[in-house]
N, C-alpha and C positions, 0 to 999 in steps of 0.2 A: 504494500500500500504506500503510495507516494503522496505526501502532503504539499500544500502550496509553498511552504518554507523550503522544501527540497527543490522544487522547480524554480523558485525565485533565485536560488544561487546560480542556476544555469542561465536564467533569463536576464540576470543583472539586478543586484540588490539596490543600487542607487545610480542608475545610468541616465542617459539623456531623457528617456521616457519619464522617469520619476522626477527628474530635476525640472522639467518643463511644467509638469502638473504642480509640483511643490511651489515653484515661483508664482504661478497663478493663484494658488490657494493662500499664499502669504499676503496677497493684496486684500484678502477678505478681513484680515485682522486689523488693518489700519482704520477704516471707518468705524469699526466697533468702538474704538477709543472715544470718538466724538459722541456716540450714542451713550456710552457708559458713564462718562464723567463730564459731558457737555454742560451739565447743570451749573458748573462753576461759572460759565459765561452766559448761558441762556437764562439762568435764574439769578443773575447778579442783582444784589440788593444794594442800591446806592444810599447815600446819606439822604434822609427824608424827614419831613416835619409836617405838622398840620397846616392845611390851607384854610385861610379865612377869606371868603369872597370879597368882603368889604375892604380888607387890607390889600388884597391883590389889586382891586380896582384903584385904590388910592396910590398904590405903588406906581402904576402906570401914569397916573396924573402928576405925581410929584417927582417921578424919576428916581425913586428909591432903588437901592441895590437889594439883592435877595437877602443879604445879612440884615439890612435895616428893617425890612418888612418882617423878617423872621423874629427879630427881637420883640416886635409888637404882638406876635402871634403865640409864641411858645415860651414856657417858663424854663428856668434852669433847674436841673436835677443833679443830685450828688451821686457819684459812682466811685468805684475803686480808682478810677483814673482822674478823679477830681470833678468839679462842677462842669456840666455840659448841657447844651440845650436839648430838651425833650424831643423824642421822635413821635410820641403817641399821645401827648396831651397838649392842650392849648388854653390860653386865658379865656375865662368865661366873661366875655365883654361883647355887648351888642354895639358895634361901631356905627351902625346906622342910626342909633339913638344917642350917640355920643359925638360931641364936636371933636373932630380929628383934623388937625392942620398938618401942613407939610413939615412943620418944625416939631420933632418928636423928642428933642433932647431933654425937655423938662418932665416928661411922663415917667411916673414911678409905678410900675405894675407889680412890684415884688409882693404885695399883700393881696393881689387880686386872686380870687378863687379860680380853680382850673377844672377842666372837664376833658373827656375823651374827644378825639377828633370827630367832627361832624360834617365838615365840608370837603372831605378828601385830603389829599396830600400833595405837597410840593416835593420835587425830586431834584437832587444835584446829579443829573444824568451822566456827566463826565463823558459825553459823546456816545453813550451806549444805551440801546433799547433792549430791555429784557421783558419776559412775560410777567415778572414781578411788578414792574412799573405799569405795564399795560393793564393788568387786572387788579392792581392795588393790593397785592398780597403781603401786607406789612402789619405790624402791631398784632391785633387779635387774630388776624388771618394769616400770620406768618407761617403757621403750621401747614398751610396748604402748599407751601413751597416744598416741604418734605414729601407731600403726596405726589408731586411731579416725579420724584425719583422712586418712590415706593411703587407707584403704578407700573413703572417700567420694569421693576423687578418682579412684580406680580405676573406681568407678561412673560418675563424670562422663565419664571417657575412653571407656569402652565405650558408654555411653548416648548421648553426643553424636554419635558416629559412626553408631550405629544409628538414632537419631532423625533425624539429618540426612539419611540415605539414605531413610528412610521418608517424611520430609516432602517430598523431591524426587520420590519415587516415587508416593505416595498422597495427598499434599496437606498443606498447613500446618495446616488446622483439625483434621483427624482426629488428626494426630500430636500436636498441642498437647493435645487432650482426653485421649488415651490416656496421655500423660506425667503429667498431673495425677491421673488415676485411680491410676496406679502410685505417685505421690508420697503420696497419701492413705493407701493401704494400707500401704506400706513405712514411712511415718513413724509410724504407730500401732504397727506391729510393733517398731520401735526403742524406743518408749516402754514396751513390755511385755516386752522381751527378758529371759529368765530367767537368762542367763549371758553371759559376755563373748564367747564364740565366736558365739553367736546374735546378739549386738549387732553384731558386725562384719559378719556375713552380711546382716542387715537394713539396716545402714548402707550397704553396697555397693548393694543394690537401691534404696535411697532416692536415692543419687547417680545411679543409672542414669536416673531420670526427671527429676530436678530441673533439671539444666543443659540437657538437650535441649529441654525444654518452654520454658525461658527464651529460648534461642536462636531457636526457632521463632517465638515471640511477637515477638521483635525483627525477624526477617526479614519476618514478615507485615505489621507496621505500616510498615516501611520500603518495602515494595512497594506500599502503598496510597496513599502521599503523593507529591507532586511533588518534583522534584530540589531546589528551593529550601528545602524543609522537612525533608529527610532528616537534616541535621545537628542540627536542633532536636529532632526526635522521638527521634533516637538518643541524644543527650546527656541529655535529660530522662528518657527510659526508664531509663537507667542511674542517674540521680540519685536515683530512687526506691529504688535499692539503698542509697544513703546515708541515706535516710529510715529504712529498715529498720535500719541501723547505729545510728541514734539511738534507735529504739524498743527494740532488743534489751537494752541495759543496764537500761532502766526495767522491762521485763518480768522480767529476771533478778533485779532487786532485790526484787521482790515475790513472785516464784515461785522459791522457794529449792530446790525438789526438781527435779533434772535431768529426771526422767521427765515431770513435769507441764509443764515448760518445753518439752519435746519435743512434747507434745500441742498446746500453744498454737501452736507454730511450724507444725505440720502442718495444723491446721484450715482455714486459707485455701485450701490446695490442693484440699480437698474442695469448698469453695464455688465454686472456679473451674470446676467441671464444669458449672455453670449457664450458662457462656458458650456452650454448644452452641446456645442460642436467640438469641444476641446478636451473634456475630461471623461474618463471611463467610469464604469461601475466597478466596485471593488470585487476582484475575483474571489477573495475570501468569503464575502457575503454570498456571492453566486453559488459557491460550493456548499455553503451552509443551507442553501435553499434547493439543493439538488439540480442546479442549472449548470451542469458540468460543461456542456458544449460552448456556452457563452463565456464561461470562465477560461476555457482553453483558447478561445478566439482572442480574448483580451491579452492573455499571457503570451500568445504567439506574436501579437502586435507589439507587445512590450519588448520581447526578445529581438524582433526585427529592428525596432528603433534603437535599441541598445547595441546592435550589431553583435548579438550573441546567437549561439546555435543550441536549440533544445534537443535533448535525446528523445528517443521513442518512449522514454519513461513517462512522458506527459499523458500518454493514453491511460495510465493507471492513476491519474490525478484524482484525489477524492478528499473528503473531509470527514474526520472522525466523528463529528457531531451532526452529520447531515440529516439524521433522523429526527433531530430536535429543532424543527423549523420555527417554532413559535416561541418568542421570548416572553418570559413571565416575570413580574416583579417578585414573586415568591422565590424564584431561583436565586435572588440576591440575598435572601435571609434564611433560606431553608436549612442550609448546612452550617456547621459551626464557624469554619474559617471564612466562608463567604459573608456570613453575618458580621463577623468581627471586622472584616475589611470594609464593609458597607458603612458601619457605624463610625469607624475612625475616619474614613475618607470624607464622610458627610460632615462631620464636625470640623475637619480641616477646611473644607470648602466654605463652611459658614464663617469660620474665623478669618480666612483670607479675605472674604468679601467685606466683612465688617471693618477690619483694620485697614485694608487697602482703600476702600471708598472713603472711610472716615478720614484718613490722613490726607487724601487728595481734596476732599470737600472742605477740610479745615483751612486750606489755603485761601478760600474765599471769605473767611471771617477774621483773618489775622490783621487786615488793614494795610498790608504792604502792596507792592506792585504785583498784582495777580498774574500778569503775563510773564514777568521775569521769574517769579516764584514757581509758576507752573512749568516753565521751561527747565529750570534747574532740577525740579523733582522728576521730570521726564528723563533728563540726562542720567540721573542716578540709576535708572532701571537697566541701562546697558551693561554696567559692570555685573549686575545680577545674572544676566544671561551668560556672560563669560565665566563667572565663578561656577555656575552650574556645569557648563561644558568642561571646565577644567577638573572638577571634583568627582562627578558622578561615575566616570569610568575608572577613576583611580581609587576612590574611597567607597563608592556605591551610592545608592539612592537614599537610604534611610538616615545616615548620619548628617549629610548636608541638609536634608529636608527638616529634620528635627532641630538642627543648629540654627537654621534660618529663622524658624519660629521663635526660638529662645532669644536670639539676637534682636529680633523685631520687638518682642515683649520688653526686654531690658531697655531698649532705646526709648520706648514709649514712657516707661516709668521715669527714666532719667530726665527726659525732655520736660516732663510735667513739673519737675522741681528745680529746673535751672532758672534763675532770675531773668527777667526780660531784658535787663541791661547787658547781659552776656549774650547779645544777639547772635553773633557768629558761631559761638560754641553751641548754642541752642539749635541753630540751623544745621550744623554739621551732625549733631546727634540725631536730629529728626530725619536727616537724609539717610543715616545708617538704618534707621527704622524702616524707611521706604525701601531701602536696598534689601533688607531681610524679608519683608512681607512680599516684595515682588518675586524673590526667589521661591517662597513657599507657594505663591499663586501659580508660578510657572511649573513647579515640580508636581503639584497635586494633580494637574491635568494628565501628564504622561505616566505618573505612577498609577493613576486610576485606570488608564488604558491597559497597563501591564498586569493588573490584578484581576481581570475579568476575561472569560473565554469569548471566542469570536462571536458566537450567535447572540450573546447578550452584552457585548462590549459597548455598543452605542447606548443601549438602554441603561446599562450600569453607570456609565459616565453621566448620562442625563439625569438619572434619579439622584445620584450623589450630589451632583451640582445644583440640584434644586435647593439644597441648604445654602448654597452660595446666593441664591435668589432671596431666600428668607433673610440672610445676612444683609443683602442689599436693601430689603424693605426696612430692616431695623436700623441700619447705619445712619440715615439722615436724622431720624428721631433721636437716637443716642447722641449724635454730635450736636445738633442745633438746640435741642431742649436742655441737655445737661450743661452745655457751654454757657447757658444763661445763668446757671447756678455758680459755676466756676469754669473758666475757659479751658483749664487743663483736666477737668474731671473725666471727659471722654478718653483721654490717654490712659488713665488708670484702668478703665474697663478694657480698652484695647490690649494693654500689656498683660492683663490677667488671662484673657482668652488665648493669646499667643503662647503663653507659658504652658497652659494645659494642652493645647494642640501639639506642641513640641514633644511633650511627654508621651502622648498617645501614639505618635508616629513611631516611636521606638518599639512598639508592639507589632508593627507590620513586618512581613518577611522582606528580605533583600531580593531585588529583581534584576540586579546587574548581570548581564550576559545570559539571562534565562529566556528561552523562546516564548513567544506569545502563547498563552494557554489556549487550547482548543475546546476543552471540556471542563465541567465542574470538577471531575476527578483529578484533573491536572492541578487544581487549586487545593483540593482536600488532601491529595497524596502526591506532593511535588517530587518525592524521590522516584516515583514511577515515571514521571515526565522526564526527569533527568536521564534515567536509564534508557527510555525510548529515544530521547534526543541523541544520546551517545551511539545507540545502535544505528539510527538513521544516518548519523554523520559518517559512521564506518561504511555503511552501504553506499552512500553517495560518493565517498572517496574511492571505493572500489569501482563504481560506475564511471567516474571521471578518469580513473586509471585505465579502464577498458577502452574508453573513447580515445584517449591519447595514444595508446599502444596498439589499438585495433585488435585486441585479443578477445577470446571467448570469455565472458564473465565467469564461467564455471571454473576456468583455469587460473583466475586471478586470486 
């Protein structure tokens, strides 16, 4: 019996065929960055204060500046940073019934009662239009900004499960294309949403397709390459998300209207529909569905483009799990080791999302130059990819994975207690935290694919990553609501989660150099898989020796 891994060594484990598809799939990661953390720019909340229509009218007549009219409208409030003008209260004065001249220097409003804003808000736009200013999502309605991100992750959660099931049931390629079709339609609907309720509905639909399509692309390229290249393609595929992180602030700097920024982020998904003519179905999936002839056809095309020659052994190509065509959620938790893997990986997905999103969205509330801060945080992600590539084949997966979690947790704790006047030291430690959590986010994906058999691999990744979406729902509420109590309080929560996640990773098996499992028995009884892999390796060596010497295999 010959498996796809055996034939893949003959067809080329990472030749021009795989490199072409891999390069195309890497493009899918870049716009996802804009979808995932675009809230930093699309949901920008500028300095704001209550609007008094009478004062606004007088300002135009008297030629007052915004600061002069603001002093007549809002009181001073005391905060940890000293007295500052209120954003959500105004003086309770009926200026229409009061004589108000253009000379306001003698007015003393310090003892005037105050009330909540009634006439809307004034904004210091700073040249940027966001959905926050368009729909007045400030003060008592500020929590609705959190909902913008939460609904995206609700879409991620439902969509990743649905797309994962569809990809294992109907194929990787068709699921990928349908996801991108939905992304294109929903993304444009977000850009033209007439009100905030419609915005949330379209944002949920947008999330439904985006993550599912990204995961399917990841699984597809992982299943097309040999075991020695899985870690490289997995890390680089995710590294292009970091490329998107670098591009996003540049786009946002020049595209200051959130609606047009949304259009630019969405256009690539429409272009990805052209992949119909350029990417194949996964031969591994075809074999798991008893579609041997189509799998052989794609494998032969792969060998031809890679300029390799297949032996007649391809006629015996089969899949050990071909009789189990239907993926089931129960397969993920029915047996002891599968259950342990599912729970630990799910918690790591949750932690990665909470800490990663939390640290990025935190940039929008620190008060610095958000474009520069975002760019620096994006640059930090590239060393993470190189550290992974340098360590995982030398040390393995488990130790770097656990260490990255622990480093991220420690950095969060330390950053929380560094005084604000030590700005650069605080920034450096925070960047180390971003480095650590980026490593964990990139590692959890390909470790997840290595711990599930082929026929439920896409479903396994999708189900575990739903906890990432739960984390994404929780993250904005943790960050924005706890930061009101103490700006650094979210960091304490982030650090605690990362420490626990790092400890749990140490309970997972090492997957370095281990072939992709084909059946649940390969997970529950890994020693048998190693014995089978060694036997197949010897048989393949004998076959290759026969081909090179043109001898009868029986005499080799």
